[in-house]
PDB file of N, CA, C and O in Angstrom:
ATOM      1  N   MET A   1     -33.266  42.585 -50.266  1.00  0.00           N
ATOM      2  CA  MET A   1     -32.893  43.089 -51.569  1.00  0.00           C
ATOM      3  C   MET A   1     -33.755  42.448 -52.659  1.00  0.00           C
ATOM      4  O   MET A   1     -34.317  43.143 -53.506  1.00  0.00           O
ATOM      5  N   PHE A   2     -33.855  41.106 -52.627  1.00  0.00           N
ATOM      6  CA  PHE A   2     -34.649  40.430 -53.652  1.00  0.00           C
ATOM      7  C   PHE A   2     -36.114  40.807 -53.557  1.00  0.00           C
ATOM      8  O   PHE A   2     -36.797  40.933 -54.573  1.00  0.00           O
ATOM      9  N   LYS A   3     -36.592  40.985 -52.345  1.00  0.00           N
ATOM     10  CA  LYS A   3     -37.992  41.370 -52.168  1.00  0.00           C
ATOM     11  C   LYS A   3     -38.248  42.711 -52.841  1.00  0.00           C
ATOM     12  O   LYS A   3     -39.273  42.888 -53.499  1.00  0.00           O
ATOM     13  N   GLN A   4     -37.337  43.645 -52.685  1.00  0.00           N
ATOM     14  CA  GLN A   4     -37.493  44.960 -53.301  1.00  0.00           C
ATOM     15  C   GLN A   4     -37.454  44.868 -54.826  1.00  0.00           C
ATOM     16  O   GLN A   4     -38.224  45.540 -55.513  1.00  0.00           O
ATOM     17  N   ILE A   5     -36.564  44.042 -55.346  1.00  0.00           N
ATOM     18  CA  ILE A   5     -36.479  43.847 -56.798  1.00  0.00           C
ATOM     19  C   ILE A   5     -37.786  43.260 -57.325  1.00  0.00           C
ATOM     20  O   ILE A   5     -38.321  43.722 -58.333  1.00  0.00           O
ATOM     21  N   ALA A   6     -38.295  42.235 -56.635  1.00  0.00           N
ATOM     22  CA  ALA A   6     -39.554  41.606 -57.060  1.00  0.00           C
ATOM     23  C   ALA A   6     -40.696  42.610 -56.995  1.00  0.00           C
ATOM     24  O   ALA A   6     -41.526  42.667 -57.903  1.00  0.00           O
ATOM     25  N   TRP A   7     -40.741  43.396 -55.935  1.00  0.00           N
ATOM     26  CA  TRP A   7     -41.807  44.384 -55.781  1.00  0.00           C
ATOM     27  C   TRP A   7     -41.710  45.457 -56.862  1.00  0.00           C
ATOM     28  O   TRP A   7     -42.725  45.836 -57.448  1.00  0.00           O
ATOM     29  N   ASP A   8     -40.506  45.949 -57.131  1.00  0.00           N
ATOM     30  CA  ASP A   8     -40.324  46.961 -58.170  1.00  0.00           C
ATOM     31  C   ASP A   8     -40.715  46.425 -59.542  1.00  0.00           C
ATOM     32  O   ASP A   8     -41.307  47.138 -60.352  1.00  0.00           O
ATOM     33  N   THR A   9     -40.380  45.163 -59.794  1.00  0.00           N
ATOM     34  CA  THR A   9     -40.759  44.545 -61.071  1.00  0.00           C
ATOM     35  C   THR A   9     -42.268  44.480 -61.194  1.00  0.00           C
ATOM     36  O   THR A   9     -42.820  44.768 -62.256  1.00  0.00           O
ATOM     37  N   PHE A  10     -42.941  44.103 -60.111  1.00  0.00           N
ATOM     38  CA  PHE A  10     -44.403  44.057 -60.122  1.00  0.00           C
ATOM     39  C   PHE A  10     -44.981  45.446 -60.395  1.00  0.00           C
ATOM     40  O   PHE A  10     -45.897  45.591 -61.204  1.00  0.00           O
ATOM     41  N   LYS A  11     -44.450  46.458 -59.727  1.00  0.00           N
ATOM     42  CA  LYS A  11     -44.979  47.808 -59.916  1.00  0.00           C
ATOM     43  C   LYS A  11     -44.793  48.283 -61.357  1.00  0.00           C
ATOM     44  O   LYS A  11     -45.665  48.959 -61.902  1.00  0.00           O
ATOM     45  N   LYS A  12     -43.662  47.933 -61.979  1.00  0.00           N
ATOM     46  CA  LYS A  12     -43.376  48.379 -63.344  1.00  0.00           C
ATOM     47  C   LYS A  12     -44.198  47.618 -64.379  1.00  0.00           C
ATOM     48  O   LYS A  12     -44.681  48.202 -65.350  1.00  0.00           O
ATOM     49  N   THR A  13     -44.355  46.308 -64.168  1.00  0.00           N
ATOM     50  CA  THR A  13     -44.986  45.481 -65.192  1.00  0.00           C
ATOM     51  C   THR A  13     -46.443  45.163 -64.908  1.00  0.00           C
ATOM     52  O   THR A  13     -47.208  44.874 -65.828  1.00  0.00           O
ATOM     53  N   GLY A  14     -46.830  45.214 -63.641  1.00  0.00           N
ATOM     54  CA  GLY A  14     -48.181  44.821 -63.276  1.00  0.00           C
ATOM     55  C   GLY A  14     -48.350  43.316 -63.213  1.00  0.00           C
ATOM     56  O   GLY A  14     -49.460  42.823 -63.011  1.00  0.00           O
ATOM     57  N   ASN A  15     -47.250  42.573 -63.384  1.00  0.00           N
ATOM     58  CA  ASN A  15     -47.295  41.114 -63.367  1.00  0.00           C
ATOM     59  C   ASN A  15     -46.984  40.635 -61.954  1.00  0.00           C
ATOM     60  O   ASN A  15     -45.851  40.756 -61.488  1.00  0.00           O
ATOM     61  N   ILE A  16     -47.971  40.102 -61.289  1.00  0.00           N
ATOM     62  CA  ILE A  16     -47.828  39.665 -59.901  1.00  0.00           C
ATOM     63  C   ILE A  16     -47.006  38.393 -59.782  1.00  0.00           C
ATOM     64  O   ILE A  16     -46.552  38.063 -58.687  1.00  0.00           O
ATOM     65  N   ASN A  17     -46.802  37.668 -60.876  1.00  0.00           N
ATOM     66  CA  ASN A  17     -46.100  36.387 -60.820  1.00  0.00           C
ATOM     67  C   ASN A  17     -44.693  36.509 -60.254  1.00  0.00           C
ATOM     68  O   ASN A  17     -44.261  35.638 -59.500  1.00  0.00           O
ATOM     69  N   THR A  18     -43.973  37.560 -60.597  1.00  0.00           N
ATOM     70  CA  THR A  18     -42.611  37.727 -60.084  1.00  0.00           C
ATOM     71  C   THR A  18     -42.611  37.828 -58.576  1.00  0.00           C
ATOM     72  O   THR A  18     -41.798  37.189 -57.908  1.00  0.00           O
ATOM     73  N   PHE A  19     -43.519  38.627 -58.031  1.00  0.00           N
ATOM     74  CA  PHE A  19     -43.583  38.789 -56.585  1.00  0.00           C
ATOM     75  C   PHE A  19     -44.035  37.495 -55.918  1.00  0.00           C
ATOM     76  O   PHE A  19     -43.509  37.125 -54.869  1.00  0.00           O
ATOM     77  N   MET A  20     -44.991  36.813 -56.507  1.00  0.00           N
ATOM     78  CA  MET A  20     -45.489  35.570 -55.925  1.00  0.00           C
ATOM     79  C   MET A  20     -44.415  34.472 -55.954  1.00  0.00           C
ATOM     80  O   MET A  20     -44.304  33.689 -55.011  1.00  0.00           O
ATOM     81  N   GLU A  21     -43.629  34.417 -57.031  1.00  0.00           N
ATOM     82  CA  GLU A  21     -42.546  33.446 -57.102  1.00  0.00           C
ATOM     83  C   GLU A  21     -41.516  33.733 -56.022  1.00  0.00           C
ATOM     84  O   GLU A  21     -40.990  32.811 -55.399  1.00  0.00           O
ATOM     85  N   PHE A  22     -41.230  35.003 -55.801  1.00  0.00           N
ATOM     86  CA  PHE A  22     -40.308  35.368 -54.738  1.00  0.00           C
ATOM     87  C   PHE A  22     -40.838  34.879 -53.395  1.00  0.00           C
ATOM     88  O   PHE A  22     -40.099  34.311 -52.592  1.00  0.00           O
ATOM     89  N   LYS A  23     -42.105  35.104 -53.166  1.00  0.00           N
ATOM     90  CA  LYS A  23     -42.709  34.705 -51.891  1.00  0.00           C
ATOM     91  C   LYS A  23     -42.627  33.185 -51.703  1.00  0.00           C
ATOM     92  O   LYS A  23     -42.327  32.712 -50.607  1.00  0.00           O
ATOM     93  N   GLN A  24     -42.891  32.431 -52.757  1.00  0.00           N
ATOM     94  CA  GLN A  24     -42.805  30.978 -52.674  1.00  0.00           C
ATOM     95  C   GLN A  24     -41.378  30.528 -52.379  1.00  0.00           C
ATOM     96  O   GLN A  24     -41.162  29.608 -51.591  1.00  0.00           O
ATOM     97  N   LEU A  25     -40.409  31.178 -53.011  1.00  0.00           N
ATOM     98  CA  LEU A  25     -39.017  30.815 -52.774  1.00  0.00           C
ATOM     99  C   LEU A  25     -38.591  31.103 -51.346  1.00  0.00           C
ATOM    100  O   LEU A  25     -37.874  30.305 -50.742  1.00  0.00           O
ATOM    101  N   THR A  26     -39.017  32.226 -50.801  1.00  0.00           N
ATOM    102  CA  THR A  26     -38.632  32.542 -49.428  1.00  0.00           C
ATOM    103  C   THR A  26     -39.271  31.563 -48.447  1.00  0.00           C
ATOM    104  O   THR A  26     -38.643  31.195 -47.454  1.00  0.00           O
ATOM    105  N   GLU A  27     -40.494  31.140 -48.703  1.00  0.00           N
ATOM    106  CA  GLU A  27     -41.141  30.154 -47.836  1.00  0.00           C
ATOM    107  C   GLU A  27     -40.441  28.802 -47.943  1.00  0.00           C
ATOM    108  O   GLU A  27     -40.286  28.106 -46.940  1.00  0.00           O
ATOM    109  N   LEU A  28     -40.022  28.431 -49.132  1.00  0.00           N
ATOM    110  CA  LEU A  28     -39.289  27.182 -49.326  1.00  0.00           C
ATOM    111  C   LEU A  28     -37.953  27.236 -48.595  1.00  0.00           C
ATOM    112  O   LEU A  28     -37.570  26.275 -47.929  1.00  0.00           O
ATOM    113  N   GLU A  29     -37.247  28.350 -48.714  1.00  0.00           N
ATOM    114  CA  GLU A  29     -35.973  28.502 -48.011  1.00  0.00           C
ATOM    115  C   GLU A  29     -36.170  28.405 -46.499  1.00  0.00           C
ATOM    116  O   GLU A  29     -35.348  27.817 -45.796  1.00  0.00           O
ATOM    117  N   LYS A  30     -37.250  28.976 -46.012  1.00  0.00           N
ATOM    118  CA  LYS A  30     -37.547  28.921 -44.584  1.00  0.00           C
ATOM    119  C   LYS A  30     -37.775  27.477 -44.140  1.00  0.00           C
ATOM    120  O   LYS A  30     -37.270  27.064 -43.096  1.00  0.00           O
ATOM    121  N   LYS A  31     -38.533  26.706 -44.925  1.00  0.00           N
ATOM    122  CA  LYS A  31     -38.793  25.304 -44.599  1.00  0.00           C
ATOM    123  C   LYS A  31     -37.498  24.495 -44.598  1.00  0.00           C
ATOM    124  O   LYS A  31     -37.279  23.660 -43.720  1.00  0.00           O
ATOM    125  N   ILE A  32     -36.649  24.748 -45.580  1.00  0.00           N
ATOM    126  CA  ILE A  32     -35.375  24.029 -45.659  1.00  0.00           C
ATOM    127  C   ILE A  32     -34.523  24.339 -44.439  1.00  0.00           C
ATOM    128  O   ILE A  32     -33.929  23.436 -43.849  1.00  0.00           O
ATOM    129  N   GLU A  33     -34.461  25.594 -44.062  1.00  0.00           N
ATOM    130  CA  GLU A  33     -33.685  25.987 -42.885  1.00  0.00           C
ATOM    131  C   GLU A  33     -34.240  25.349 -41.613  1.00  0.00           C
ATOM    132  O   GLU A  33     -33.480  24.910 -40.750  1.00  0.00           O
ATOM    133  N   GLU A  34     -35.579  25.299 -41.499  1.00  0.00           N
ATOM    134  CA  GLU A  34     -36.196  24.665 -40.340  1.00  0.00           C
ATOM    135  C   GLU A  34     -35.877  23.176 -40.292  1.00  0.00           C
ATOM    136  O   GLU A  34     -35.647  22.627 -39.215  1.00  0.00           O
ATOM    137  N   GLU A  35     -35.861  22.523 -41.444  1.00  0.00           N
ATOM    138  CA  GLU A  35     -35.528  21.106 -41.487  1.00  0.00           C
ATOM    139  C   GLU A  35     -34.081  20.877 -41.073  1.00  0.00           C
ATOM    140  O   GLU A  35     -33.781  19.909 -40.374  1.00  0.00           O
ATOM    141  N   LYS A  36     -33.194  21.750 -41.492  1.00  0.00           N
ATOM    142  CA  LYS A  36     -31.783  21.641 -41.106  1.00  0.00           C
ATOM    143  C   LYS A  36     -31.634  21.750 -39.596  1.00  0.00           C
ATOM    144  O   LYS A  36     -30.823  21.053 -38.987  1.00  0.00           O
ATOM    145  N   ASN A  37     -32.428  22.634 -39.001  1.00  0.00           N
ATOM    146  CA  ASN A  37     -32.335  22.872 -37.566  1.00  0.00           C
ATOM    147  C   ASN A  37     -33.200  21.918 -36.750  1.00  0.00           C
ATOM    148  O   ASN A  37     -33.153  21.943 -35.520  1.00  0.00           O
ATOM    149  N   GLY A  38     -33.983  21.083 -37.412  1.00  0.00           N
ATOM    150  CA  GLY A  38     -34.843  20.143 -36.716  1.00  0.00           C
ATOM    151  C   GLY A  38     -36.065  20.792 -36.105  1.00  0.00           C
ATOM    152  O   GLY A  38     -36.661  20.236 -35.183  1.00  0.00           O
ATOM    153  N   ASN A  39     -36.449  21.943 -36.592  1.00  0.00           N
ATOM    154  CA  ASN A  39     -37.587  22.681 -36.030  1.00  0.00           C
ATOM    155  C   ASN A  39     -38.808  22.642 -36.928  1.00  0.00           C
ATOM    156  O   ASN A  39     -39.743  23.416 -36.720  1.00  0.00           O
ATOM    157  N   ASN A  40     -38.827  21.779 -37.902  1.00  0.00           N
ATOM    158  CA  ASN A  40     -39.915  21.754 -38.869  1.00  0.00           C
ATOM    159  C   ASN A  40     -41.126  21.062 -38.267  1.00  0.00           C
ATOM    160  O   ASN A  40     -41.049  19.889 -37.903  1.00  0.00           O
ATOM    161  N   LYS A  41     -42.229  21.762 -38.159  1.00  0.00           N
ATOM    162  CA  LYS A  41     -43.460  21.197 -37.621  1.00  0.00           C
ATOM    163  C   LYS A  41     -44.215  20.376 -38.660  1.00  0.00           C
ATOM    164  O   LYS A  41     -45.023  19.517 -38.309  1.00  0.00           O
ATOM    165  N   ASP A  42     -43.952  20.642 -39.947  1.00  0.00           N
ATOM    166  CA  ASP A  42     -44.579  19.888 -41.032  1.00  0.00           C
ATOM    167  C   ASP A  42     -43.673  18.714 -41.349  1.00  0.00           C
ATOM    168  O   ASP A  42     -42.712  18.849 -42.107  1.00  0.00           O
ATOM    169  N   LYS A  43     -43.978  17.564 -40.771  1.00  0.00           N
ATOM    170  CA  LYS A  43     -43.081  16.407 -40.880  1.00  0.00           C
ATOM    171  C   LYS A  43     -43.149  15.713 -42.240  1.00  0.00           C
ATOM    172  O   LYS A  43     -42.287  14.890 -42.549  1.00  0.00           O
ATOM    173  N   GLY A  44     -44.141  16.023 -43.043  1.00  0.00           N
ATOM    174  CA  GLY A  44     -44.225  15.416 -44.360  1.00  0.00           C
ATOM    175  C   GLY A  44     -43.185  15.997 -45.297  1.00  0.00           C
ATOM    176  O   GLY A  44     -42.616  17.053 -45.019  1.00  0.00           O
ATOM    177  N   ASN A  45     -42.938  15.333 -46.379  1.00  0.00           N
ATOM    178  CA  ASN A  45     -41.970  15.856 -47.349  1.00  0.00           C
ATOM    179  C   ASN A  45     -42.683  16.399 -48.564  1.00  0.00           C
ATOM    180  O   ASN A  45     -42.228  16.225 -49.695  1.00  0.00           O
ATOM    181  N   ASN A  46     -43.800  17.056 -48.329  1.00  0.00           N
ATOM    182  CA  ASN A  46     -44.592  17.649 -49.387  1.00  0.00           C
ATOM    183  C   ASN A  46     -44.112  19.068 -49.636  1.00  0.00           C
ATOM    184  O   ASN A  46     -44.445  19.988 -48.889  1.00  0.00           O
ATOM    185  N   ILE A  47     -43.333  19.235 -50.684  1.00  0.00           N
ATOM    186  CA  ILE A  47     -42.857  20.574 -51.032  1.00  0.00           C
ATOM    187  C   ILE A  47     -43.602  21.003 -52.293  1.00  0.00           C
ATOM    188  O   ILE A  47     -43.479  20.382 -53.349  1.00  0.00           O
ATOM    189  N   SER A  48     -44.374  22.071 -52.160  1.00  0.00           N
ATOM    190  CA  SER A  48     -45.131  22.533 -53.327  1.00  0.00           C
ATOM    191  C   SER A  48     -44.799  23.965 -53.616  1.00  0.00           C
ATOM    192  O   SER A  48     -45.333  24.544 -54.562  1.00  0.00           O
TER     193      SER A  48
END
């Protein structure tokens, strides 16, 4: 749902930042979930 909202916003405004922020958030959520499950291959605590 959020991906579609971000994509629609990009199409309407031409501003890629909304879509890119969404992508960064989903990757961050994925890393957090992997850390919770102990499956994180990136052992550093570098979150960017």
